[in-house]
C-alpha positions in Angstrom: -39.6 38.6 74.2 -38.8 39.5 70.6 -39.6 37.0 68.0 -36.6 35.4 66.2 -35.7 37.2 63.1 -35.9 35.3 59.9 -33.0 35.7 57.5 -34.3 36.4 54.0 -33.0 34.1 51.3 -30.1 35.6 49.4 -30.9 36.6 45.9 -28.6 35.1 43.3 -27.4 32.2 45.5 -25.8 29.5 43.2 -27.4 26.1 43.3 -25.0 23.1 43.3 -24.2 22.1 39.8 -25.1 18.7 38.5 -22.1 16.7 37.3 -23.4 15.6 34.0 -20.2 13.7 33.0 -20.7 11.3 35.9 -24.3 10.8 34.9 -23.4 10.1 31.3 -20.5 7.8 32.2 -22.4 5.9 34.9 -23.7 3.2 32.5 -20.2 2.8 31.1 -18.7 2.3 34.5 -21.5 -0.2 35.3 -20.7 -2.3 32.2 -17.0 -2.1 32.8 -17.6 -3.3 36.4 -19.6 -6.3 35.1 -16.8 -7.2 32.6 -14.1 -6.7 35.1 -15.2 -9.6 37.3 -14.9 -12.5 34.8 -11.6 -11.0 33.5 -10.1 -10.9 37.0 -11.2 -14.6 37.4 -9.6 -15.5 34.1 -6.4 -13.8 35.0 -6.2 -15.7 38.3 -6.6 -19.0 36.5 -4.8 -18.4 33.3 -2.1 -16.0 34.3 -0.6 -13.1 32.3 0.2 -15.3 29.4 -3.3 -16.7 29.2 -4.7 -13.1 29.2 -2.4 -12.2 26.3 -3.7 -15.2 24.4 -7.3 -14.3 25.2 -6.9 -10.8 23.8 -5.0 -12.1 20.7 -7.5 -14.8 19.9 -10.0 -12.6 18.0 -7.3 -11.1 15.8 -5.8 -14.5 15.1 -9.2 -15.9 14.3 -9.8 -13.1 11.8 -6.3 -13.6 10.3 -6.9 -17.3 10.0 -10.3 -17.0 8.3 -9.5 -14.2 5.9 -5.8 -14.6 5.2 -4.4 -18.1 6.1 -7.4 -20.1 5.0 -7.6 -18.4 1.6 -3.9 -19.1 1.0 -4.4 -22.8 1.8 -7.4 -23.0 -0.4 -5.5 -21.2 -3.2 -2.7 -23.6 -2.9 -5.1 -26.6 -3.2 -6.7 -25.0 -6.2 -3.3 -24.7 -7.9 -3.0 -28.5 -7.8 -6.4 -29.1 -9.5 -7.7 -28.9 -13.0 -10.9 -28.3 -14.9 -13.4 -25.5 -15.2 -15.6 -26.3 -12.2 -15.7 -23.9 -9.3 -16.1 -26.3 -6.3 -13.1 -28.4 -5.3 -15.2 -31.5 -5.0 -15.8 -31.3 -8.8 -12.2 -30.6 -9.8 -9.6 -33.2 -10.6 -6.2 -33.4 -8.8 -3.4 -32.7 -11.3 -0.5 -32.2 -8.9 2.1 -29.7 -10.3 0.8 -29.8 -13.9 -0.4 -26.1 -13.6 3.1 -25.0 -12.6 4.7 -27.1 -15.3 2.3 -25.4 -17.8 3.4 -22.0 -16.7 7.1 -22.9 -17.0 6.8 -24.7 -20.4 9.0 -22.4 -22.5 11.8 -22.9 -25.0 13.1 -19.4 -24.1 11.9 -17.4 -21.1 13.1 -14.2 -22.8 10.7 -14.9 -25.7 7.1 -15.1 -24.4 5.8 -16.4 -27.8 7.9 -19.6 -27.3 6.0 -20.4 -24.1 2.8 -22.4 -23.8 1.3 -19.7 -21.6 2.7 -16.7 -23.6 0.3 -14.3 -21.9 1.8 -15.2 -18.5 5.3 -14.5 -19.5 4.3 -11.3 -21.3 2.7 -10.2 -18.0 5.9 -11.2 -16.2 8.0 -9.1 -18.5 5.7 -6.1 -18.3 5.5 -6.4 -14.5 9.3 -6.5 -14.3 9.9 -3.4 -16.3 7.0 -1.6 -14.5 8.5 -2.4 -11.1 12.0 -1.3 -12.2 10.8 2.0 -13.6 8.0 2.8 -11.2 9.8 2.0 -8.0 13.0 3.8 -8.9 11.2 6.9 -10.2 8.8 6.8 -7.3 11.6 6.8 -4.7 13.5 9.5 -6.5 10.5 11.9 -6.8 9.4 11.1 -3.2 12.8 11.9 -1.9 13.2 15.1 -3.8 9.7 16.2 -2.7 10.4 15.3 0.9 13.6 17.3 0.9 11.8 20.3 -0.6 8.9 20.1 1.9 11.3 19.8 4.8 12.6 23.3 4.1 11.1 26.5 5.5 8.5 27.2 2.8 5.6 29.6 2.6 2.3 27.6 3.1 4.3 24.4 3.7 1.3 22.6 5.2 -0.8 23.5 2.1 1.8 22.0 -0.2 2.1 18.8 1.9 -1.7 18.4 1.6 -1.5 19.0 -2.2 1.0 16.2 -2.6 -0.9 13.8 -0.3 -4.3 14.4 -1.8 -4.0 11.8 -4.7 -3.4 9.1 -2.0 -6.9 9.8 -0.7 -8.5 9.0 -4.1 -9.7 5.6 -5.0 -7.5 3.8 -7.6 -10.6 3.5 -9.8 -11.2 7.3 -9.6 -7.5 7.9 -10.4 -7.8 5.7 -13.5 -11.0 7.4 -14.7 -9.5 10.9 -14.2 -6.4 10.2 -16.3 -8.4 8.3 -18.9 -10.6 11.4 -19.3 -7.4 13.5 -19.7 -5.6 11.2 -22.1 -8.4 9.9 -24.4 -8.8 11.3 -27.9 -11.4 13.9 -26.9 -9.8 14.4 -23.5 -8.3 17.4 -21.7 -4.8 17.0 -23.1 -5.8 17.1 -26.7 -8.1 20.0 -25.9 -5.2 21.9 -24.5 -2.8 21.0 -27.4 -5.3 21.7 -30.2 -4.9 25.6 -30.1 -1.2 25.1 -30.5 -1.6 23.3 -33.8 -1.5 19.7 -32.6 -4.0 17.3 -34.1 -6.0 15.1 -31.6 -4.1 11.9 -30.9 -5.2 8.7 -29.3 -2.5 8.6 -26.6 -3.7 5.4 -24.9 -3.6 3.5 -28.3 0.2 4.0 -28.5 1.9 1.0 -26.9 4.9 2.9 -25.6 2.9 5.9 -24.3 0.3 3.6 -22.7 3.0 1.9 -20.7 4.6 5.2 -19.8 1.2 6.5 -18.8 0.6 3.5 -16.5 4.0 4.2 -14.8 3.3 7.9 -14.5 -0.2 7.6 -13.2 0.8 5.1 -10.6 3.6 7.4 -9.4 1.2 10.4 -9.2 -1.3 8.4 -7.3 1.0 7.0 -4.6 3.9 9.4 -4.3 2.4 11.4 -1.5 2.2 8.5 0.9 5.9 7.7 0.5 6.8 11.4 0.6 5.2 11.6 4.1 7.2 8.6 5.3 10.5 10.2 4.1 9.5 13.6 5.5 8.9 12.1 8.9 12.4 10.5 8.7 14.0 13.9 7.7 12.3 15.7 10.6 13.6 13.1 13.0 17.2 13.9 12.1 18.8 16.2 14.8 19.3 19.7 13.6 22.6 19.9 15.6 24.3 17.6 13.0 23.5 20.0 10.2 24.6 23.0 12.2 27.9 21.4 13.1 28.5 20.4 9.5 27.8 23.9 8.3 30.2 25.3 10.9 32.9 23.0 9.5 32.2 24.4 6.0 30.8 21.1 4.6 29.2 21.3 1.2 25.5 20.6 0.9 26.1 17.6 -1.4 28.5 16.0 1.2 26.0 16.7 4.0 23.3 14.8 2.0 25.5 11.8 1.3 27.2 11.7 4.8 24.4 12.7 7.1 20.9 12.8 5.5 21.0 9.6 3.5 22.5 7.3 6.1 20.1 8.5 8.8 17.2 8.3 6.4 18.0 4.7 5.4 15.5 3.0 7.8 12.6 5.1 6.3 14.0 4.5 2.8 14.0 0.8 3.4 10.4 0.9 4.4 9.5 2.9 1.3 11.4 0.4 -0.9 9.7 -2.6 0.5 6.2 -1.1 0.4 6.7 0.3 -3.1 7.9 -3.1 -4.4 5.0 -4.9 -3.0 2.5 -2.4 -4.3 4.2 -2.3 -7.8 4.1 -6.0 -8.2 0.4 -6.1 -7.4 -0.6 -3.2 -9.6 -4.0 -3.6 -11.1 -6.8 -1.1 -10.3 -5.8 2.2 -11.9 -4.0 0.5 -14.9 -7.0 -1.8 -15.6 -9.3 1.2 -15.6 -6.9 3.4 -17.6 -5.9 1.0 -20.4 -7.6 -2.4 -19.7 -4.2 -4.1 -20.3 -3.9 -2.7 -23.9 -3.2 -1.7 -26.5 -2.7 -5.4 -27.2 -0.8 -6.8 -24.1 1.5 -3.8 -23.6 0.1 -3.0 -20.1 -0.9 -6.5 -19.2 0.5 -7.2 -15.7 0.5 -10.2 -13.5 -2.5 -9.4 -11.3 -4.7 -8.7 -14.4 -3.5 -12.0 -16.0 -4.5 -13.9 -12.8 -7.9 -12.1 -12.8 -8.7 -12.7 -16.4 -7.5 -16.4 -16.3 -9.5 -17.2 -13.3 -12.7 -15.2 -13.8 -13.0 -13.7 -17.3 -11.6 -16.1 -20.0 -13.7 -19.0 -21.2 -13.3 -21.6 -20.1 -12.1 -20.3 -16.8 -8.9 -21.9 -15.4 -8.9 -21.3 -11.7 -6.1 -23.7 -11.1 -3.8 -21.9 -13.5 -4.7 -18.6 -12.0 -4.1 -19.9 -8.5 -0.6 -21.3 -9.5 0.3 -17.9 -11.0 -0.8 -16.1 -7.8 1.2 -18.5 -5.6 4.3 -17.8 -7.7 3.7 -14.0 -7.4 3.3 -14.4 -3.6 6.6 -16.2 -3.4 8.3 -13.5 -5.4 6.9 -10.9 -2.9 8.1 -12.9 0.1 11.6 -13.2 -1.4 11.8 -9.5 -2.2 10.7 -8.6 1.3 13.2 -10.9 2.9 16.0 -9.6 0.8 15.2 -6.0 1.6 14.9 -6.7 5.3 18.2 -8.7 5.2 19.9 -5.7 3.6 18.4 -3.3 6.2 19.5 -5.5 9.1 23.0 -5.8 7.7 23.2 -2.0 7.4 21.9 -1.6 10.9 24.5 -4.0 12.3 27.2 -2.1 10.5 26.0 1.2 12.0 26.2 -0.3 15.5 29.8 -1.3 15.1 
């Protein structure tokens, strides 16, 4: 009787692979299983609405602590007087701080006001908002229209225009201060052409124009991307049909591009207005509010009144910030009302 033959093991036989993903994710699945039980129990007792409140509670808590509570404290500060920091050591003065801000013989002449620096800052902020927002939207729209075309290295140019947005406002201010100071890059470039070194930031008119220009340069890329996204969302069929009908490019822009781009344009206007009214960082680093008070804006006035000037007047600074906040709310509501009105018109 022959002995049973033993089959030799096959060389190169593959061993079963270990599923490392399941090994790595095992602790995660275990933790999720533990968390799933109390959540299921909570859903049974509280329902879907209770679950929504449960998940919203952390965000609402953060909003209340870091947004709503500071607004309330700021409102209380605006009704107190004195130089003390703690509310328990400050006296209640009601609306005296607001009355002090509005104590003027002529609001068009800041020197006739008790708080002339406040009204100077209001005037500077008004002209800054008008110039900066209008030019910012114009340049952003032109840039978006150009970048929406078929260009060589289009992605590179988009990155170039967006790069300043990634910089800190303080870095932006330092860069342009280094360029525009008396021994800066601009004078270095102009000197071989026969121009004498000039202190550009000591000129009141040029300092204000520099504040507007630097702010546009720093933030234009962000708004350009918003408008570019709106342009790319417009169906190409509309442009092809208009070209087949022989419509001129200018008429295509006014009749097709601009109306369909209006929602994005409204977002840009609202965001640009809010940012322009709150301008502070890059201008403070660039000019420090000077020369004189030519680039003193509302946010810097609030900062200096509440923290820098001696004696510090936190109540007056709080009152000014409350007024600035109300202006921002009104501007936003007006813009949103216009946008909703245009949207309803488009649906008819």
